[in-house]
C-alpha atoms as a printed R data frame, in Angstrom:
   type eleno elety resid chain resno      x      y      z
1  ATOM     1    CA   UNK     A     1 17.359 18.566 41.982
2  ATOM     2    CA   UNK     A     2 18.866 18.467 38.607
3  ATOM     3    CA   UNK     A     3 21.128 15.202 39.513
4  ATOM     4    CA   UNK     A     4 17.983 13.399 40.614
5  ATOM     5    CA   UNK     A     5 16.076 14.368 37.405
6  ATOM     6    CA   UNK     A     6 18.846 13.134 35.434
7  ATOM     7    CA   UNK     A     7 18.706  9.766 37.276
8  ATOM     8    CA   UNK     A     8 15.041  9.565 37.124
9  ATOM     9    CA   UNK     A     9 15.439 10.072 32.946
10 ATOM    10    CA   UNK     A    10 18.066  7.461 32.711
11 ATOM    11    CA   UNK     A    11 16.323  4.910 34.582
12 ATOM    12    CA   UNK     A    12 13.346  5.457 32.581
13 ATOM    13    CA   UNK     A    13 15.207  5.112 29.466
14 ATOM    14    CA   UNK     A    14 17.015  1.707 30.722
15 ATOM    15    CA   UNK     A    15 13.479  0.208 31.714
16 ATOM    16    CA   UNK     A    16 12.345  1.218 27.937
17 ATOM    17    CA   UNK     A    17 15.005 -0.506 26.430
18 ATOM    18    CA   UNK     A    18 14.845 -3.491 28.830
19 ATOM    19    CA   UNK     A    19 10.989 -3.669 27.686
20 ATOM    20    CA   UNK     A    20 12.415 -3.704 24.222
21 ATOM    21    CA   UNK     A    21 14.496 -6.578 24.921
22 ATOM    22    CA   UNK     A    22 17.751 -4.503 24.866
23 ATOM    23    CA   UNK     A    23 19.080 -5.648 27.973
24 ATOM    24    CA   UNK     A    24 22.743 -4.808 26.945
25 ATOM    25    CA   UNK     A    25 22.365 -1.519 25.883
26 ATOM    26    CA   UNK     A    26 20.494 -0.600 29.181
27 ATOM    27    CA   UNK     A    27 23.616 -2.028 31.189
28 ATOM    28    CA   UNK     A    28 25.871  0.023 28.638
29 ATOM    29    CA   UNK     A    29 24.299  3.120 29.965
30 ATOM    30    CA   UNK     A    30 24.058  1.834 33.532
31 ATOM    31    CA   UNK     A    31 28.028  1.790 33.467
32 ATOM    32    CA   UNK     A    32 28.311  5.256 31.635
33 ATOM    33    CA   UNK     A    33 28.862  8.532 34.095
34 ATOM    34    CA   UNK     A    34 26.006 10.547 34.821
35 ATOM    35    CA   UNK     A    35 27.401 13.558 33.175
36 ATOM    36    CA   UNK     A    36 28.031 11.766 29.549
37 ATOM    37    CA   UNK     A    37 25.106  8.815 29.202
38 ATOM    38    CA   UNK     A    38 22.678 11.130 27.476
39 ATOM    39    CA   UNK     A    39 25.175 12.506 24.801
40 ATOM    40    CA   UNK     A    40 26.849  8.919 24.485
41 ATOM    41    CA   UNK     A    41 23.710  7.318 23.736
42 ATOM    42    CA   UNK     A    42 22.693 10.061 21.232
43 ATOM    43    CA   UNK     A    43 25.886  9.599 19.585
44 ATOM    44    CA   UNK     A    44 25.851  5.861 19.398
45 ATOM    45    CA   UNK     A    45 21.975  4.971 18.966
46 ATOM    46    CA   UNK     A    46 20.082  7.706 17.693
47 ATOM    47    CA   UNK     A    47 17.375  5.810 16.743
48 ATOM    48    CA   UNK     A    48 16.653  4.201 19.980
49 ATOM    49    CA   UNK     A    49 16.822  7.879 21.570
50 ATOM    50    CA   UNK     A    50 13.877  8.864 19.502
51 ATOM    51    CA   UNK     A    51 12.086  5.473 20.566
52 ATOM    52    CA   UNK     A    52 12.670  6.382 24.188
53 ATOM    53    CA   UNK     A    53 11.469 10.072 23.895
54 ATOM    54    CA   UNK     A    54 14.424 11.985 24.502
55 ATOM    55    CA   UNK     A    55 15.049 15.184 22.616
56 ATOM    56    CA   UNK     A    56 18.291 16.438 21.290
């Protein structure tokens, strides 16, 4: 169940990034491992994390 929730959240974030015209960042997230994408996203793109609604 946790894995599916994690995938769903990742897909939602990727969709929001594409809506903002940030397709390359969405592709970068897609390439990251499921267990590390959120940490990497928070580290490299903290402003986008807030815009995508992810809580630290």
